[in-house]
N, C-alpha and C positions, 0 to 999 in steps of 0.2 A: 663496142661503143658506136661505131659508124653505122652498123646495122640497126641499132636502136634508134639513132637519130633519123635514119631513113624511114623507119616504120612510123615514127611520130609525124614526120612531114607527110607521109603518104596518107595516114589516117586522117590528119587534119584536112588535107586537100579533098579527100573523099567526102568528109562530113560537110565541108563548105560547098561542095558541088551539090549535095543533097538540099541544103538550105536555100541555095540559089534558085532552085526549081520552084520555090513557093514564095509568093509575096506575103508580107506580114502586116499586121496591124499593131502599132506601138501605142501603148497607153502610158504616156509620160507621167512621172510622179514628182517632177520638180515643181517650181513655182508656176509653171505654165498650166498645170492641171486645174480645171475648174471645180472638180469635186473629188478630192482625194478619197473620201470615205466610200462613196459609191463605186469608185474604181475597184476597190477590193471586192465589192459585190459582183461586178462584172467578171472578174477573174474567177470567183467562186462559181458563178453561173456557168461559165465555160467548162469548168471541171465537172459540174453536174451533167453537162451535155456530152461527157466523155471526151472533151477536147483536151489538148495539151497546152499548158501555159509555161513559158520560160520567164522566170523572175530574174531580171538583170540586176544583180546586187551592185549598188553604188553607181550604176549607170543612170544618170538623170534622176537620182534620189530613189532608186529601186523600182525602175519601170517594168512593165509587163509586155512581153512580146508573144503574139498569138497568130496563128494562120489567119490570113485575111479572108473575110466573107462578108457579104452584104447583111446577113442576119446579125453578125457580131457588130458591124458598124451601126446598124439600126438600133440595137440594144444600147450601145453607148450613147446614141443621140437621145433615146427615150429617157435614159437615166441622167443625162446632162454631164456625161464624162467626156473629157477631151481625148482625142486620138489622132494618130497620124498613119496614113496608109503608105507603106514604103515598098519599093520594088526589090527584086532579088539582088542586084548589085550592091545596093545600100545595106541590105540585110547582111550580106556576107561581110562587108566592111565593119558593120556593127558588132557581129559576133567575134570577128578578129580582134577588134579593139578591146572588147570585154575580157577576152581570154588571154590577152598579151601578158607576158610575165611581169612587165614593168608597170602594169596598172593594177590598182587595188580594187578589182572588179571580178565578177564571176557569173556564170549562168547556173541557176538552180532550176531544175525541171520539176514542175508541179503536175502530178498525173491523176490524182483522184481526190474528189471532194471529201473532206473529212466529215464524219458524223459528229454533230455538235450537241452536247447536253449542257444544261445549265441547272445547277443545284439550287433550288429555291423552295420556300414554303408555299403551300397552296394559296395563301392570301397575298402573294407577291404581286407587285405592280411593276411592269416593265420600265417605267420611267424613273424608278428609284435606284437603278443600277446602271453604271456606265457601259458595261459590256452588253447587256441586253438592249440598251439604247442604240449602241453601235450596230448590233446585229439587225435590229429592226430597220434602222435607217439604211443600212447597206443591202437590205433584202436577202440576208443570209438565214436560212431556216435553222431552227434549233428545237430541241425537245426539253421540256421541263422534267426534272427528276427531284425526288426528295429522299427522306431517310429509308423508306421501304425499298425503293429501287436500288439504293446504294447497298444496303445490307443483304439484299437478295442476290446481288451480283449482276443485276441488270445493266449496270453502267459499263460492263465489259463489252456491250454492243456498240459503244461510242468510242471514237478516236480521241475526242477532246472534251474535257470537262471543266467548266467554269464554276467557281464557288462564289455565289452571291455573298453579300456582306453578312456572313453568318458569324455567330459567336459559338465556337466549338467547345468552350469551357462550360457551357450551361448556365451562364450568369445573365442571360437575356440582354446582352449588349452592355451590361453595367449601366442601364438607364434608370435604375431603381431610384436614385436620389431625386431626379427631376421629373420622372414620368410614371411613378408607380400608381398614381391615381388616374392616369389617362386611360381612356377606354381601349385604345389600340394596344397599350401595354398589357392590360388585364386580359384581353382577348388572345394576345399572342402567348402569354403564359399558359392559359387554359388549353390552347391548341397544342402547344409543345408537350404539356404534361399528358394530355389525352393520347397523343401519338406515341410517346415513350411507353406508356402502359400497354397500348395496343401491340407494340412490338416486343413486349416482354421485359421491359426495363423498369426498375423501381424509381429511378430518377432521370430527369432530362439530361443531367450532366453525364450519366453513364451511357445514355443513348448516343449523345453527341461524340463522346470519346470512341465509342464503337464505330460510328460513322467515319470519324477521322482515320481510324486504323484500316477500315475497308477501302477508303480512298487511297491510303498509302499503298495498300496491296494492288489496287488498280494501276497506280503509277509504276510500281515495281514490275508489273507484268506487261508493261509497254505503253501505258496510257500517257496522254499529255494533259497536265493539269495547270490551270491558270487561275490566279486569285488576286483580289484587290482588297485594300483597306483592312478591316478587322478579320477577314477570312484568312489572312496570312499569319500574323503573330498568334491569334487565338488558336489556330490550327496546330502550330508547333507546341504551344503550351499544353493543349489537350493530349498530344502524343507523349510529352514528357511526364504528364500527370496521370498516366495509366495506373490505376489502383490507388490513387491518392485523391482525397477529398479536398478540393481547393475552394469549394463554394460555401458561403455562410448560410445561415438558417433561412433568410428571406428568399433564397434561391432554391434550396432543396430540402428544407425542413429540419436540418440538423447542422451543427457547427462544423467548420472546416478543420482538417487535421492541424494540430498545433505545430507539427514539424513538417508541414507540407513542402516548404522550400527545400529542406534538406533531403527530402525523398524524391525530388524530381530526377528523372533519368534522361539526360541530354543525349545519350546514345540512340534514343528512339526518334529524335527530331530530324527534320529534313534540312533546315537552313540555319537555325539559331542554337546557341549554346551559352551556358553560364549566365543566363538572364535571371533577374530577380522579380518575383511576382509582386504585384501591387494587391495586397490582400484587404485593402480598405473597400468594403462594399459600396461606400458612398462616393467613391472616386470613379470617374469615367475613364478608366485606364486599366489595362491588364498587367502590364509589366514595364520594365525599363527598355524593352526592345523599341517601342515607339519613341520617335524623336522628331520634333519637340513634343512633350507630353500634351495630351488632349485636355487635361484638367489641371489648372485653369487653361482656357484657350490661349495660345501664344499670341503676343502682339507682334504682328509682322506686316510689312508693307507689301501688298500684292505686286506693286509695280517693280519691286526689286527681287522678287522671289522666282528664281529660275534654277533649273538643274541641267547638267551637261551629259549628253550621251557619249559613251566611250566609242572609240573607233577600233574596229577589229580587222584582221586580215581576211578578206573575202575568200581567198583560195585555201587558207589553212584553218580558219575559224568560221565556217559558213553559218553555224547555228546562231551565235551571238550577232553576227552580221545581219542575218535575216531579221532578228528580233529588234534591231535598232535602226532599220531603214527609215529614213525620214528626209523631208525637204529642208529641215533645219537641224543644227547640231545642239542648239540650246532651246529647251522647252520651258514654257511658263509653268511654275509650280501650282499646286492646288492641295488643299488639306483634306483630312478625313479623320475618322477615329484613330486609324493608324495612318499617319502621314508619311513617315519614312522609317527606315530601319537603322539602328545604331550599328555602325561599322564594326566596332570592337566585339560585338556579339554574334557576328556572322561567321559560319564555319569556313575554313580555308579552302574547302573544295568548291565553294560557290563562286560563280562568275558574276562580278558586279557589272551591270550594264549602264547604269546612270547614277550620278551622285550630285549633291549640291556642293560645288567646289568650295574648299576651305572650311568644310564642316565635317561632322561625323555622320551626316545624313545620306544614306543610300536610298535611292528612290525606286530602283528597278533591278531585279536580280534573277539569276537563272541557275538551275542545278539539275543533276542527273540522280536518279534513284532506280536501281535495278535496270530494267530495260526501257524505262520511261523517263520523262522530264517534268519539271515544274518551273513555272515562271511567276514571280510575284511582283506586283506593282503597287506602290504606296499611294494613298489618297483615295478620295471617293469619286469625284467627277472632274475630268480635266478642264471643263469649261464652266464650272461653278466653284469659285475659289474656296468658299467656306460653306459648303452645303449643310443645311440644318433640317431637322425633322419638320415636315410640312411645307418645305420650299417647293415652288412650282417646278415642273419638269423642264429639263434642258431641251431646247429646240435645236436639233442638229442641222436643220435647214439654215440656221444662222452661223454654223460652225463647220461648213463643208470641208474646210482645209485644216482642221484642227491637228496640230502635231501630236498633242497628247492622246487623242483618240486613234491616231495612226498606230501608235505603239500597241494598242489593244488588238487592232486588226492584223498586225504582223503576226501575232500569236495565233489567230484563227486560221491563217493560211499555212503556218509553219508545218503542221502535220501532213500537208499534201506533198511535201518534198520527198523525193526518193530516199528511202531509208539509209542508203549508204552515204548520203550527203548530210545526214543529221548527226553523225558521230562527231564528238568534240574531243 
């Protein structure tokens, strides 16, 4: 026991001596930061340059510590990101504070820029998806992929995959009642049908279910998957409905199975179980997973709609701690086709990251599958409370310190952490 204690003290002293030899640049992520979103972009940029970034969990709201250089300082100034240049003695004290046993903090080393892919159709517009908005604003590069790249296994080339607001059930977002005569809806249906046939599928629903299974395989083999809004519940519904027709004739040319609900297999899903399908093709809703239901739109006062981030142990639960880093603990709510997840339908293996207190509404969750992980975030746009079709794009220059968008960018950096630190 004495020898072990001596070794720990010796190793810590040696490590502190090493960090003392290098001045650091601190990018604070508390309320003093002028542009939280671009700060993630600076950290990503440093990883692209083969630099090392230390993510100080719960230290000034999840700050970044990087070897100081004039090039890095200049990049921060260009992007409008606040920083502090600190000397070796203060650096040593900072590391000691973060790693002290009585502080709920820790150091996560980010070593390699993750390769980012976004699953979107060819007619996708970057401003209609919160994740691509965040990536564009933070200047984080990404590659667009769609069904062919997924089914051919090309997504294995990427570390992190975001699912755009897709409907994996093949019901075209269940926009039929309100938009079936709109030009964009007609063009979307023709595009999806043409792509499904080209890939050898008889129906769009069959193609989308195959894509969902291929993405599940990608996660199982070590990929990181992130999704928002309808790409969350429709994804699990598609997995559960393998071999089951849940689409009515206006979507795929023939009626749905009469016993579709009874034939669902919840053992194939990632996050949800025991849910009930909404089989009315004229309702803007997939199932009872979504809460509150999207049709009719809920009457809710935006000024009182907030959700709370859970607090985790930085030293023992580093993954959920990384995913919830923020300069506030309570985040303003926002709606989407899938706004939140009904708690009673979430599998017990899932880690709940945020919820609307006093309700059944879970806003943010995380889980493991095979060697990979998935994180799902309810709602459409953190800075557009009730986004509607055709609404103007969100200008993130007006929301540089958005807590809701920070949660997205936590996920982008998450795969850069050393593998041993990602175990839950």
